[in-house]
SEKOLVEX-809066 format. One record per residue (C-alpha): residue in three letters; x, y, z. Coordinates in steps of 0.2 Angstrom, whole numbers, plus 2048, in hexadecimal, padded with zeros to 3 digits. Layout:
BEGIN
+-----+------+-------+-----+
: res : east : north :  up :
+-----+------+-------+-----+
: ALA :    X :     Y :   Z :
...
+-----+------+-------+-----+
END
This chain:
BEGIN
+-----+------+-------+-----+
: res : east : north :  up :
+-----+------+-------+-----+
: UNK :  BA6 :   EA7 : ECA :
: UNK :  BA1 :   EA0 : EDB :
: UNK :  BAE :   E9F : EE9 :
: UNK :  BAE :   E92 : EF6 :
: UNK :  BBB :   E87 : EFF :
: UNK :  BBB :   E77 : F09 :
: UNK :  BC3 :   E80 : F18 :
: UNK :  BB4 :   E8C : F18 :
: UNK :  BA8 :   E7D : F19 :
: UNK :  BB2 :   E74 : F27 :
: UNK :  BAE :   E83 : F33 :
: UNK :  B9C :   E7D : F33 :
: UNK :  B99 :   E71 : F42 :
: UNK :  B87 :   E6F : F47 :
: UNK :  B7B :   E7D : F42 :
: UNK :  B72 :   E8B : F4A :
: UNK :  B63 :   E8B : F3F :
: UNK :  B5A :   E81 : F32 :
: UNK :  B55 :   E89 : F22 :
: UNK :  B46 :   E81 : F19 :
: UNK :  B49 :   E7D : F06 :
: UNK :  B3C :   E85 : EFB :
: UNK :  B35 :   E74 : EF5 :
: UNK :  B32 :   E6F : F07 :
: UNK :  B3B :   E5E : F05 :
: UNK :  B48 :   E62 : F13 :
: UNK :  B51 :   E6F : F1D :
: UNK :  B63 :   E76 : F1B :
: UNK :  B70 :   E78 : F28 :
: UNK :  B7A :   E89 : F29 :
: UNK :  B88 :   E80 : F20 :
: UNK :  B7E :   E7A : F11 :
: UNK :  B76 :   E8B : F10 :
: UNK :  B87 :   E93 : F10 :
: UNK :  B8D :   E87 : F03 :
: UNK :  B7E :   E8A : EF8 :
: UNK :  B80 :   E9D : EF9 :
: UNK :  B93 :   E9F : EF8 :
: UNK :  B95 :   E91 : EEB :
: UNK :  B86 :   E97 : EE1 :
: UNK :  B7F :   E85 : EE3 :
: UNK :  B6D :   E87 : EE7 :
: UNK :  B6B :   E7C : ED7 :
: UNK :  B73 :   E6D : EE1 :
: UNK :  B67 :   E6F : EEF :
: UNK :  B59 :   E6F : EE3 :
: UNK :  B5F :   E60 : EDA :
: UNK :  B60 :   E56 : EEA :
: UNK :  B4E :   E5C : EEF :
: UNK :  B48 :   E57 : EDD :
: UNK :  B4D :   E45 : EE0 :
: UNK :  B43 :   E43 : EF1 :
: UNK :  B32 :   E3F : EE8 :
: UNK :  B3B :   E33 : EDC :
: UNK :  B36 :   E21 : EDF :
: UNK :  B48 :   E1B : EE0 :
: UNK :  B4A :   E26 : EEF :
: UNK :  B39 :   E28 : EF8 :
: UNK :  B35 :   E15 : EF7 :
: UNK :  B46 :   E0F : EFE :
: UNK :  B45 :   E0D : F10 :
: UNK :  B58 :   E0F : F12 :
: UNK :  B57 :   E21 : F0B :
: UNK :  B49 :   E26 : F16 :
: UNK :  B54 :   E2C : F24 :
: UNK :  B65 :   E2E : F1C :
: UNK :  B6C :   E32 : F0B :
: UNK :  B7E :   E35 : F05 :
: UNK :  B7F :   E42 : EF7 :
: UNK :  B90 :   E45 : EEE :
: UNK :  B94 :   E51 : EE0 :
: UNK :  BA4 :   E4E : ED6 :
: UNK :  BA9 :   E5C : ECB :
: UNK :  BB6 :   E5A : EBC :
: UNK :  BB9 :   E67 : EAE :
: UNK :  BA9 :   E71 : EB2 :
: UNK :  B9E :   E61 : EB1 :
: UNK :  B98 :   E57 : EC0 :
: UNK :  B90 :   E47 : EC6 :
: UNK :  B84 :   E47 : ED4 :
: UNK :  B82 :   E37 : EDD :
: UNK :  B76 :   E31 : EEA :
: UNK :  B7B :   E22 : EF5 :
: UNK :  B74 :   E18 : F03 :
: UNK :  B85 :   E17 : F0B :
: UNK :  B96 :   E17 : F04 :
: UNK :  B97 :   E0D : EF3 :
: UNK :  B84 :   E09 : EF3 :
: UNK :  B7F :   E15 : EE5 :
: UNK :  B6C :   E18 : EE2 :
: UNK :  B6D :   E24 : ED4 :
: UNK :  B79 :   E30 : ECA :
: UNK :  B75 :   E3F : EC0 :
: UNK :  B82 :   E47 : EB4 :
: UNK :  B83 :   E59 : EB4 :
: UNK :  B89 :   E60 : EA3 :
: UNK :  B8F :   E71 : EAA :
: UNK :  B92 :   E78 : EBB :
: UNK :  B9E :   E86 : EC2 :
: UNK :  B9D :   E7E : ED4 :
: UNK :  BAD :   E84 : EDC :
: UNK :  BB2 :   E73 : EE5 :
: UNK :  BB8 :   E63 : EDC :
: UNK :  BAD :   E59 : EE8 :
: UNK :  BA0 :   E5B : EF6 :
: UNK :  B97 :   E4F : F01 :
: UNK :  B86 :   E53 : F09 :
: UNK :  B7C :   E48 : F15 :
: UNK :  B69 :   E49 : F15 :
: UNK :  B65 :   E42 : F26 :
: UNK :  B53 :   E42 : F2C :
: UNK :  B4E :   E50 : F20 :
: UNK :  B5D :   E5B : F25 :
: UNK :  B6A :   E5E : F17 :
: UNK :  B7B :   E61 : F1F :
: UNK :  B8D :   E61 : F1C :
: UNK :  B97 :   E52 : F23 :
: UNK :  B9F :   E5E : F30 :
: UNK :  B8D :   E62 : F36 :
: UNK :  B88 :   E50 : F39 :
+-----+------+-------+-----+
END
């Protein structure tokens, strides 16, 4: 079972390095890399990357420079949501099963850099 706490993630402010995602869609900050490793959530990063070529994402000028990604977990299932901004949802994906250790996480994709809010 993966272990990760919100307080661990809050220690990340800025980043010392950028880590390329294997699909080449964006780079990860230190905090997102840590979240993926400690929370065993590489699948979450891959899900975000998989939506980048989707017409709803790539053809939307508002999503070119900034995307708000939120994962909400409840009873080992989850909903992944992409928004242009708060309450401006573009797409949602239901995830049947996850053991992601946090009930909620928010990530920003800002100018091809996937980051934690504390790293923005």
